[in-house]
Structure formats: structure tokens, C-alpha cells
C-alpha positions as CSV (number, residue, x, y, z in Angstrom):
1,X,-38.9,12.1,6.7
2,X,-38.0,14.2,9.3
3,X,-34.5,14.7,8.5
4,X,-35.4,15.0,4.9
5,X,-36.8,18.3,5.4
6,X,-34.5,19.7,8.0
7,X,-31.5,19.1,4.4
8,X,-33.9,20.2,2.3
9,X,-33.9,23.5,4.2
10,X,-30.2,23.9,4.7
11,X,-28.2,26.3,1.9
12,X,-25.7,24.3,-0.6
13,X,-22.5,25.4,2.1
14,X,-24.5,24.8,5.0
15,X,-24.8,21.2,3.1
16,X,-21.6,20.6,2.2
17,X,-20.0,20.7,5.4
18,X,-23.0,18.0,6.8
19,X,-21.7,15.8,4.2
20,X,-18.5,16.7,5.1
21,X,-18.8,16.1,8.8
22,X,-21.0,12.7,7.6
23,X,-17.9,12.3,6.3
24,X,-15.4,12.4,9.0
25,X,-17.7,10.6,11.5
26,X,-17.8,7.8,9.3
27,X,-14.9,8.0,8.5
28,X,-13.7,8.4,12.2
29,X,-16.1,4.5,13.0
30,X,-14.3,2.7,9.5
31,X,-11.2,3.0,11.6
32,X,-12.6,2.4,14.9
33,X,-13.8,-1.3,13.1
34,X,-11.0,-1.9,11.6
35,X,-8.5,-1.4,15.0
36,X,-9.8,-4.0,16.6
37,X,-11.4,-1.4,19.4
38,X,-15.9,-2.8,18.1
39,X,-16.9,1.7,19.8
40,X,-18.5,1.4,16.9
41,X,-21.9,0.1,16.6
42,X,-23.0,-0.8,12.9
43,X,-26.1,1.1,13.2
44,X,-23.8,4.2,14.0
45,X,-21.6,3.8,10.9
46,X,-25.2,2.8,8.8
47,X,-27.4,5.4,10.3
48,X,-23.9,7.9,9.4
49,X,-23.6,6.1,5.4
50,X,-27.7,7.0,4.9
51,X,-27.1,10.7,6.0
52,X,-24.2,11.2,3.2
53,X,-27.3,9.5,1.2
54,X,-29.5,12.2,2.2
55,X,-27.7,15.4,1.9
56,X,-25.7,14.2,-1.4
57,X,-30.0,13.2,-2.9
58,X,-31.3,17.4,-1.3
59,X,-28.1,18.1,-3.5
60,X,-28.8,16.9,-6.9
61,X,-32.5,17.6,-6.1
62,X,-31.7,21.2,-5.7
63,X,-28.7,21.7,-8.4
64,X,-26.3,22.3,-6.6
65,X,-22.8,20.4,-7.7
66,X,-20.5,19.4,-5.0
């Protein structure tokens, strides 16, 4: 839950930036898996997806729109 406490202390702009970074990271992992390089483990993909969900949850809890 350390991540959620960290995210809840951020402003809307910082959360939007964090969300963009996580989405770029996820896209990079998906491209690696699709290309067959396989350097991105499924654990990293799963962790990135959860982080995206956490950021979206904090945004919705605080009533900030995307």
C-alpha cells in the first residue's frame, strides 16, 4: 500500500504525467513481447497494468477528470 500513499499525495498534473509514463512503459513491453524479444517478463507487464489502475483510482477518488 506504500504506492497508493505515494500516489494520493500527488497533484492532478503529476498523476497525469505518471499515467502517461506507465502507459508508454506498457506499450514498450507489449512491443517487445510482440516482436519476440521476450525481454519483458509477464511480471513487469502485470505490475505496470496495476500501477495504471492505481493512478486512475486515485484520480477518480479525488474527483479529478482525465
